[in-house]
N, CA, C and O atoms as a GROMACS GRO file, in nm:
protein
  380
    1MET      N    1   4.758   7.020  11.225
    1MET     CA    2   4.875   7.091  11.272
    1MET      C    3   4.979   7.102  11.162
    1MET      O    4   5.044   7.206  11.152
    2GLY      N    5   4.996   7.004  11.081
    2GLY     CA    6   5.094   7.011  10.974
    2GLY      C    7   5.226   6.947  11.014
    2GLY      O    8   5.249   6.920  11.132
    3ALA      N    9   5.310   6.925  10.916
    3ALA     CA   10   5.437   6.857  10.940
    3ALA      C   11   5.530   6.940  11.026
    3ALA      O   12   5.599   6.886  11.113
    4ALA      N   13   5.534   7.071  11.004
    4ALA     CA   14   5.625   7.157  11.082
    4ALA      C   15   5.582   7.159  11.228
    4ALA      O   16   5.667   7.152  11.317
    5GLY      N   17   5.453   7.168  11.254
    5GLY     CA   18   5.404   7.168  11.392
    5GLY      C   19   5.428   7.035  11.460
    5GLY      O   20   5.464   7.031  11.578
    6GLY      N   21   5.410   6.925  11.387
    6GLY     CA   22   5.436   6.792  11.443
    6GLY      C   23   5.583   6.774  11.477
    6GLY      O   24   5.616   6.717  11.581
    7ALA      N   25   5.671   6.822  11.390
    7ALA     CA   26   5.814   6.812  11.417
    7ALA      C   27   5.852   6.898  11.536
    7ALA      O   28   5.933   6.858  11.619
    8GLY      N   29   5.793   7.017  11.546
    8GLY     CA   30   5.820   7.104  11.660
    8GLY      C   31   5.775   7.042  11.791
    8GLY      O   32   5.845   7.052  11.892
    9LEU      N   33   5.659   6.979  11.790
    9LEU     CA   34   5.608   6.912  11.910
    9LEU      C   35   5.700   6.796  11.949
    9LEU      O   36   5.729   6.778  12.067
   10LEU      N   37   5.745   6.719  11.851
   10LEU     CA   38   5.836   6.607  11.879
   10LEU      C   39   5.966   6.658  11.940
   10LEU      O   40   6.017   6.598  12.036
   11ILE      N   41   6.021   6.766  11.887
   11ILE     CA   42   6.144   6.822  11.941
   11ILE      C   43   6.122   6.869  12.085
   11ILE      O   44   6.206   6.846  12.172
   12ALA      N   45   6.008   6.936  12.110
   12ALA     CA   46   5.978   6.983  12.246
   12ALA      C   47   5.968   6.866  12.344
   12ALA      O   48   6.018   6.875  12.456
   13LEU      N   49   5.904   6.757  12.303
   13LEU     CA   50   5.888   6.641  12.392
   13LEU      C   51   6.022   6.570  12.418
   13LEU      O   52   6.047   6.524  12.529
   14VAL      N   53   6.106   6.562  12.316
   14VAL     CA   54   6.236   6.497  12.333
   14VAL      C   55   6.326   6.581  12.424
   14VAL      O   56   6.413   6.526  12.492
   15CYS      N   57   6.307   6.712  12.426
   15CYS     CA   58   6.392   6.801  12.507
   15CYS      C   59   6.356   6.799  12.655
   15CYS      O   60   6.436   6.845  12.737
   16ILE      N   61   6.241   6.747  12.692
   16ILE     CA   62   6.198   6.748  12.833
   16ILE      C   63   6.299   6.677  12.924
   16ILE      O   64   6.332   6.731  13.030
   17PRO      N   65   6.351   6.557  12.889
   17PRO     CA   66   6.448   6.492  12.978
   17PRO      C   67   6.580   6.569  12.992
   17PRO      O   68   6.657   6.543  13.084
   18PHE      N   69   6.606   6.663  12.902
   18PHE     CA   70   6.730   6.740  12.906
   18PHE      C   71   6.714   6.874  12.976
   18PHE      O   72   6.801   6.960  12.965
   19GLY      N   73   6.604   6.892  13.048
   19GLY     CA   74   6.585   7.012  13.126
   19GLY      C   75   6.496   7.117  13.064
   19GLY      O   76   6.483   7.227  13.118
   20PHE      N   77   6.433   7.086  12.952
   20PHE     CA   78   6.341   7.181  12.889
   20PHE      C   79   6.220   7.201  12.980
   20PHE      O   80   6.154   7.104  13.019
   21VAL      N   81   6.191   7.326  13.013
   21VAL     CA   82   6.076   7.356  13.096
   21VAL      C   83   5.955   7.371  13.003
   21VAL      O   84   5.954   7.456  12.914
   22PHE      N   85   5.858   7.288  13.025
   22PHE     CA   86   5.743   7.278  12.934
   22PHE      C   87   5.629   7.366  12.987
   22PHE      O   88   5.563   7.331  13.085
   23TYR      N   89   5.606   7.479  12.921
   23TYR     CA   90   5.491   7.565  12.950
   23TYR      C   91   5.391   7.542  12.839
   23TYR      O   92   5.410   7.591  12.728
   24PRO      N   93   5.283   7.468  12.866
   24PRO     CA   94   5.193   7.425  12.759
   24PRO      C   95   5.138   7.539  12.673
   24PRO      O   96   5.130   7.524  12.551
   25LEU      N   97   5.100   7.651  12.733
   25LEU     CA   98   5.046   7.760  12.652
   25LEU      C   99   5.152   7.821  12.562
   25LEU      O  100   5.123   7.857  12.448
   26HIS      N  101   5.274   7.834  12.612
   26HIS     CA  102   5.382   7.888  12.530
   26HIS      C  103   5.414   7.794  12.414
   26HIS      O  104   5.434   7.838  12.300
   27VAL      N  105   5.420   7.666  12.444
   27VAL     CA  106   5.450   7.568  12.340
   27VAL      C  107   5.338   7.566  12.236
   27VAL      O  108   5.364   7.560  12.116
   28LEU      N  109   5.214   7.570  12.282
   28LEU     CA  110   5.100   7.572  12.190
   28LEU      C  111   5.105   7.695  12.100
   28LEU      O  112   5.084   7.685  11.980
   29PHE      N  113   5.133   7.811  12.159
   29PHE     CA  114   5.144   7.934  12.080
   29PHE      C  115   5.256   7.923  11.978
   29PHE      O  116   5.239   7.961  11.862
   30GLY      N  117   5.370   7.870  12.020
   30GLY     CA  118   5.482   7.852  11.928
   30GLY      C  119   5.450   7.756  11.815
   30GLY      O  120   5.487   7.780  11.700
   31LEU      N  121   5.379   7.648  11.847
   31LEU     CA  122   5.341   7.552  11.744
   31LEU      C  123   5.241   7.612  11.646
   31LEU      O  124   5.246   7.583  11.526
   32VAL      N  125   5.151   7.696  11.695
   32VAL     CA  126   5.055   7.762  11.606
   32VAL      C  127   5.129   7.855  11.511
   32VAL      O  128   5.101   7.856  11.391
   33ILE      N  129   5.222   7.934  11.564
   33ILE     CA  130   5.300   8.023  11.478
   33ILE      C  131   5.381   7.943  11.377
   33ILE      O  132   5.387   7.979  11.260
   34LEU      N  133   5.443   7.834  11.422
   34LEU     CA  134   5.520   7.749  11.332
   34LEU      C  135   5.432   7.691  11.222
   34LEU      O  136   5.472   7.686  11.106
   35GLY      N  137   5.312   7.648  11.259
   35GLY     CA  138   5.219   7.594  11.159
   35GLY      C  139   5.175   7.699  11.059
   35GLY      O  140   5.167   7.670  10.939
   36ILE      N  141   5.148   7.821  11.106
   36ILE     CA  142   5.107   7.929  11.014
   36ILE      C  143   5.219   7.962  10.916
   36ILE      O  144   5.196   7.975  10.796
   37PHE      N  145   5.343   7.975  10.968
   37PHE     CA  146   5.455   8.001  10.878
   37PHE      C  147   5.477   7.885  10.781
   37PHE      O  148   5.510   7.908  10.665
   38GLY      N  149   5.460   7.763  10.828
   38GLY     CA  150   5.477   7.647  10.741
   38GLY      C  151   5.375   7.644  10.629
   38GLY      O  152   5.409   7.618  10.514
   39ILE      N  153   5.250   7.672  10.662
   39ILE     CA  154   5.145   7.676  10.560
   39ILE      C  155   5.171   7.791  10.462
   39ILE      O  156   5.156   7.774  10.341
   40GLY      N  157   5.209   7.906  10.515
   40GLY     CA  158   5.237   8.021  10.428
   40GLY      C  159   5.353   7.997  10.336
   40GLY      O  160   5.346   8.030  10.217
   41LEU      N  161   5.461   7.939  10.387
   41LEU     CA  162   5.576   7.911  10.302
   41LEU      C  163   5.543   7.803  10.199
   41LEU      O  164   5.589   7.810  10.085
   42GLY      N  165   5.464   7.705  10.239
   42GLY     CA  166   5.421   7.603  10.143
   42GLY      C  167   5.335   7.662  10.032
   42GLY      O  168   5.352   7.628   9.915
   43ALA      N  169   5.242   7.750  10.068
   43ALA     CA  170   5.157   7.815   9.968
   43ALA      C  171   5.240   7.902   9.875
   43ALA      O  172   5.217   7.904   9.754
   44LEU      N  173   5.336   7.975   9.931
   44LEU     CA  174   5.424   8.057   9.847
   44LEU      C  175   5.505   7.971   9.751
   44LEU      O  176   5.523   8.007   9.635
   45SER      N  177   5.552   7.858   9.800
   45SER     CA  178   5.630   7.767   9.716
   45SER      C  179   5.545   7.710   9.603
   45SER      O  180   5.591   7.702   9.488
   46TYR      N  181   5.421   7.669   9.633
   46TYR     CA  182   5.331   7.618   9.529
   46TYR      C  183   5.298   7.726   9.428
   46TYR      O  184   5.297   7.700   9.308
   47ALA      N  185   5.270   7.848   9.474
   47ALA     CA  186   5.238   7.958   9.382
   47ALA      C  187   5.357   7.987   9.291
   47ALA      O  188   5.340   8.007   9.170
   48LEU      N  189   5.476   7.990   9.346
   48LEU     CA  190   5.595   8.014   9.266
   48LEU      C  191   5.616   7.901   9.165
   48LEU      O  192   5.655   7.927   9.051
   49ALA      N  193   5.592   7.778   9.205
   49ALA     CA  194   5.606   7.665   9.113
   49ALA      C  195   5.507   7.674   8.998
   49ALA      O  196   5.542   7.644   8.884
   50LEU      N  197   5.384   7.717   9.026
   50LEU     CA  198   5.284   7.731   8.920
   50LEU      C  199   5.319   7.844   8.825
   50LEU      O  200   5.301   7.832   8.704
   51VAL      N  201   5.369   7.955   8.879
   51VAL     CA  202   5.404   8.069   8.794
   51VAL      C  203   5.524   8.037   8.707
   51VAL      O  204   5.531   8.081   8.592
   52SER      N  205   5.618   7.961   8.760
   52SER     CA  206   5.740   7.931   8.686
   52SER      C  207   5.732   7.796   8.613
   52SER      O  208   5.834   7.732   8.588
   53GLN      N  209   5.612   7.755   8.580
   53GLN     CA  210   5.594   7.626   8.513
   53GLN      C  211   5.674   7.622   8.383
   53GLN      O  212   5.671   7.716   8.304
   54ASN      N  213   5.747   7.513   8.363
   54ASN     CA  214   5.835   7.490   8.248
   54ASN      C  215   5.956   7.583   8.247
   54ASN      O  216   6.027   7.589   8.147
   55LYS      N  217   5.980   7.654   8.354
   55LYS     CA  218   6.100   7.738   8.370
   55LYS      C  219   6.156   7.711   8.509
   55LYS      O  220   6.150   7.798   8.597
   56GLU      N  221   6.209   7.593   8.529
   56GLU     CA  222   6.254   7.549   8.662
   56GLU      C  223   6.360   7.640   8.722
   56GLU      O  224   6.367   7.654   8.844
   57TRP      N  225   6.441   7.701   8.639
   57TRP     CA  226   6.549   7.786   8.688
   57TRP      C  227   6.495   7.905   8.767
   57TRP      O  228   6.561   7.953   8.859
   58ILE      N  229   6.375   7.954   8.732
   58ILE     CA  230   6.316   8.066   8.805
   58ILE      C  231   6.284   8.023   8.948
   58ILE      O  232   6.315   8.095   9.043
   59PHE      N  233   6.222   7.906   8.962
   59PHE     CA  234   6.185   7.857   9.095
   59PHE      C  235   6.308   7.844   9.183
   59PHE      O  236   6.308   7.892   9.296
   60TRP      N  237   6.412   7.779   9.134
   60TRP     CA  238   6.530   7.756   9.215
   60TRP      C  239   6.605   7.886   9.241
   60TRP      O  240   6.662   7.903   9.349
   61GLY      N  241   6.606   7.977   9.146
   61GLY     CA  242   6.672   8.106   9.166
   61GLY      C  243   6.606   8.187   9.276
   61GLY      O  244   6.674   8.241   9.364
   62VAL      N  245   6.474   8.195   9.273
   62VAL     CA  246   6.402   8.270   9.377
   62VAL      C  247   6.415   8.201   9.512
   62VAL      O  248   6.439   8.267   9.613
   63GLN      N  249   6.401   8.071   9.513
   63GLN     CA  250   6.409   7.998   9.639
   63GLN      C  251   6.546   8.016   9.705
   63GLN      O  252   6.554   8.044   9.825
   64GLN      N  253   6.653   8.001   9.628
   64GLN     CA  254   6.787   8.014   9.686
   64GLN      C  255   6.819   8.158   9.723
   64GLN      O  256   6.894   8.182   9.818
   65THR      N  257   6.764   8.253   9.649
   65THR     CA  258   6.786   8.394   9.681
   65THR      C  259   6.723   8.428   9.816
   65THR      O  260   6.776   8.513   9.889
   66LEU      N  261   6.613   8.365   9.849
   66LEU     CA  262   6.546   8.390   9.977
   66LEU      C  263   6.603   8.304  10.090
   66LEU      O  264   6.628   8.355  10.200
   67LEU      N  265   6.622   8.176  10.065
   67LEU     CA  266   6.656   8.084  10.172
   67LEU      C  267   6.802   8.092  10.218
   67LEU      O  268   6.831   8.080  10.337
   68PHE      N  269   6.894   8.111  10.126
   68PHE     CA  270   7.036   8.110  10.163
   68PHE      C  271   7.070   8.223  10.261
   68PHE      O  272   7.134   8.197  10.363
   69PRO      N  273   7.029   8.348  10.234
   69PRO     CA  274   7.058   8.453  10.334
   69PRO      C  275   6.989   8.429  10.468
   69PRO      O  276   7.046   8.459  10.573
   70LEU      N  277   6.867   8.374  10.466
   70LEU     CA  278   6.797   8.346  10.592
   70LEU      C  279   6.870   8.239  10.672
   70LEU      O  280   6.878   8.247  10.794
   71MET      N  281   6.924   8.138  10.603
   71MET     CA  282   6.999   8.033  10.674
   71MET      C  283   7.127   8.088  10.734
   71MET      O  284   7.162   8.053  10.847
   72ILE      N  285   7.197   8.174  10.662
   72ILE     CA  286   7.321   8.231  10.714
   72ILE      C  287   7.290   8.319  10.836
   72ILE      O  288   7.361   8.313  10.937
   73LEU      N  289   7.184   8.402  10.825
   73LEU     CA  290   7.152   8.494  10.934
   73LEU      C  291   7.089   8.424  11.055
   73LEU      O  292   7.078   8.484  11.162
   74SER      N  293   7.047   8.298  11.040
   74SER     CA  294   6.989   8.227  11.152
   74SER      C  295   7.095   8.162  11.241
   74SER      O  296   7.065   8.121  11.353
   75GLY      N  297   7.216   8.154  11.192
   75GLY     CA  298   7.323   8.092  11.270
   75GLY      C  299   7.338   7.944  11.243
   75GLY      O  300   7.414   7.877  11.313
   76ILE      N  301   7.268   7.891  11.144
   76ILE     CA  302   7.278   7.748  11.112
   76ILE      C  303   7.414   7.716  11.050
   76ILE      O  304   7.474   7.614  11.083
   77MET      N  305   7.461   7.802  10.962
   77MET     CA  306   7.583   7.771  10.887
   77MET      C  307   7.711   7.819  10.956
   77MET      O  308   7.817   7.760  10.938
   78LEU      N  309   7.701   7.925  11.035
   78LEU     CA  310   7.814   7.973  11.111
   78LEU      C  311   7.762   8.051  11.231
   78LEU      O  312   7.653   8.108  11.224
   79PRO      N  313   7.838   8.055  11.340
   79PRO     CA  314   7.790   8.130  11.457
   79PRO      C  315   7.781   8.279  11.425
   79PRO      O  316   7.873   8.337  11.367
   80ILE      N  317   7.671   8.340  11.463
   80ILE     CA  318   7.651   8.483  11.439
   80ILE      C  319   7.759   8.564  11.510
   80ILE      O  320   7.802   8.667  11.459
   81GLU      N  321   7.801   8.519  11.628
   81GLU     CA  322   7.902   8.592  11.704
   81GLU      C  323   8.034   8.603  11.629
   81GLU      O  324   8.110   8.697  11.652
   82ALA      N  325   8.061   8.509  11.538
   82ALA     CA  326   8.187   8.512  11.463
   82ALA      C  327   8.179   8.602  11.340
   82ALA      O  328   8.281   8.629  11.277
   83GLY      N  329   8.060   8.650  11.308
   83GLY     CA  330   8.041   8.733  11.189
   83GLY      C  331   8.068   8.879  11.216
   83GLY      O  332   8.089   8.920  11.331
   84PRO      N  333   8.066   8.958  11.109
   84PRO     CA  334   8.087   9.102  11.126
   84PRO      C  335   7.966   9.168  11.193
   84PRO      O  336   7.861   9.107  11.208
   85ASP      N  337   7.984   9.293  11.233
   85ASP     CA  338   7.878   9.364  11.306
   85ASP      C  339   7.750   9.378  11.225
   85ASP      O  340   7.641   9.368  11.281
   86TRP      N  341   7.761   9.400  11.092
   86TRP     CA  342   7.640   9.417  11.012
   86TRP      C  343   7.558   9.287  11.010
   86TRP      O  344   7.436   9.291  11.004
   87MET      N  345   7.628   9.172  11.017
   87MET     CA  346   7.558   9.044  11.018
   87MET      C  347   7.485   9.024  11.152
   87MET      O  348   7.374   8.972  11.155
   88LYS      N  349   7.548   9.065  11.260
   88LYS     CA  350   7.483   9.055  11.391
   88LYS      C  351   7.358   9.141  11.394
   88LYS      O  352   7.255   9.100  11.448
   89THR      N  353   7.366   9.261  11.338
   89THR     CA  354   7.251   9.350  11.334
   89THR      C  355   7.140   9.293  11.246
   89THR      O  356   7.023   9.293  11.284
   90ALA      N  357   7.178   9.243  11.127
   90ALA     CA  358   7.078   9.187  11.035
   90ALA      C  359   7.012   9.062  11.093
   90ALA      O  360   6.896   9.035  11.064
   91SER      N  361   7.084   8.985  11.174
   91SER     CA  362   7.028   8.862  11.230
   91SER      C  363   6.914   8.890  11.328
   91SER      O  364   6.830   8.804  11.351
   92PHE      N  365   6.912   9.010  11.387
   92PHE     CA  366   6.802   9.045  11.477
   92PHE      C  367   6.669   9.057  11.402
   92PHE      O  368   6.563   9.039  11.462
   93PHE      N  369   6.674   9.087  11.273
   93PHE     CA  370   6.554   9.106  11.192
   93PHE      C  371   6.515   8.980  11.116
   93PHE      O  372   6.416   8.980  11.042
   94ASN      N  373   6.592   8.873  11.131
   94ASN     CA  374   6.563   8.746  11.065
   94ASN      C  375   6.446   8.677  11.137
   94ASN      O  376   6.454   8.654  11.258
   95PRO      N  377   6.339   8.645  11.063
   95PRO     CA  378   6.226   8.581  11.131
   95PRO      C  379   6.262   8.444  11.177
   95PRO      O  380   6.180   8.374  11.236
   0.00000   0.00000   0.00000
């Protein structure tokens, strides 16, 4: 399953006492998708690290260029509702 899938399963189980409705097939499907994205992102990270060998600045530049906008558009750093209209629209396309 991978670390991301295991963490997702743990979060789902901890949420049950707080009213989380557990639909096993939905949770399984979500964990599979989470695992696929985790494996894909890990493979992309390893490939980028190999390509940028001995040039660490390339790895960190690409990683931050991709991850920082995704974190902002996910609502982790600030509520999407407080942002401008273009940010609300862009957040709908954030995976």
